[in-house]
C-alpha angles and dihedrals in degrees: 000000000000094000090051092053092047092051092048092048093049092050092048092052091047091051095050101040112007094168095053093044091053091051093049092052091048093052095046114043092178096093138312097245095045092045093049093046093046092048089053093054093042089069105265117138122204108219134190127174089358096301127116112241098183120036121237111253137173118274120273092243090058093051093047095244129101101206141015128227119254096236093056093049092049090052091056095053112109111211119216120248115250119248119258113268124227090263092077096046116109119249126223113246137178122221110237091210106049101009094238117153116228139160121248134186114254088238092066092041090059092044099057130039092212122037127201131195093231144003090255093061092047092050092049092051094049091047091056091048092051092047091053090057094051119101115258127234136183120231114238092213108042099015092232123144119245140165137219133204115261091250092060096041094085094080122060111276106207103153135043095217144006091257091060092048092053093048090051093051093049091049095050099044123055125171143163122244110243092211105049100013095232120141117242142163119255118236088203140002092263097059115118106160129051095226143007092256092058090047093051094050110131135208127013092338089071111084090214092059112123100197103284129261121353124222116236135183118227113242093218109040097014091231119154116240137159129245131184123267092249092053089049093050090050092056094246134121100076098142130046097217143008090257092058090044091055091049096045091046090056092052093044093054092055090068096051122122123252111261124182101318094308123095116350149092124304118208094201089058097054095278090290123159120245127180098224142007089253092059091047091050091049090052089053088050091052090050089054090050090051088053089051089049093238093126131020102224145328137213132201116231096329097158140034120209114214119208101221117208094026118120103171137048121000110013102175142012133210115194117217102232138019109205116195126199129213092259092057097256118128142189136194123245121202121196111215123171090169125023109213129179093265091054092049090052090052094052093045093052092044091056090047101046097032107031094161094060116093114220119186117192118216105206134176096286094046092048091049090053091050092049088067087077091054094107089060093047119071124228097021112172121223111219120216115269094020134085092216 
């Protein structure tokens, strides 16, 4: 194995630097391998093409050894890098868009059939190719030829631009301004006035003026007030304020007809109006309590509480029942099968503006407990979806 390494090392040295190897052998007749190894450690570098093939090392006498093995010396040899082949040399190309000459790596030349000098040139060329494939149209206004992308070719393409479309619309439609009487061309089919100033003309000078505000009389307090012409034409504006509206609504609901166990009059309760079957049943329950001398009397919606100083949301509240005891004290009972946000706001404002008034809410559970006395109370109504 040692003789094979020696032979390989000698051949490698003779191939890289034949002149230096021959001089080394001539100066040291001891042996080719020993002379070459000794020369390597004595500081001589074999060079080719400006690169060191054998590294410079201290002399063998300084290291305490006389010779070096062939395998170690071969390991220290630095082989030169091969020169670049013609495959990696750039190729001269011409841009098909702008005609500019540029150099390109062979890798990119093989990758693309057509090469451009920049992304801009490639985008311009592809844009022209796509435009050539688009369908052609003729503008109805200027007569010029234009194209549209395939995605926009489904709808009719009559004009090449927005300006041509506006010129065509102004040419086709002519009108007279009703305010100033001047002729003008409409920008669209809904145009009535020639300018914004004519449109904003107020009073009798405006042709759309209907005569100004209309005087109404409040149905609750009989106060005279004015409403706009649009409100009057819509049949609204019956009350002068929210307070009068709340009071008038309570009176109006008392004359409503009976409809399917909801709001209506009950003949067994003195032909009185109630908003729901629950309220009517609770009135029958209160009559039964009066007969049993548990309470002195009761009233249905006798008073409306107004929340003064409030301009938005709930402005007033009318409790369902006023229950009076024998000592003259009273409390308010509210029937609520479903507590919505508006009902919650009413109760909160009632507690805030009238803290001395006692309000008891009769909810689902309380009403169900009262309905157990239904066999002892005459005329009890059964609501849909419930057995009580």
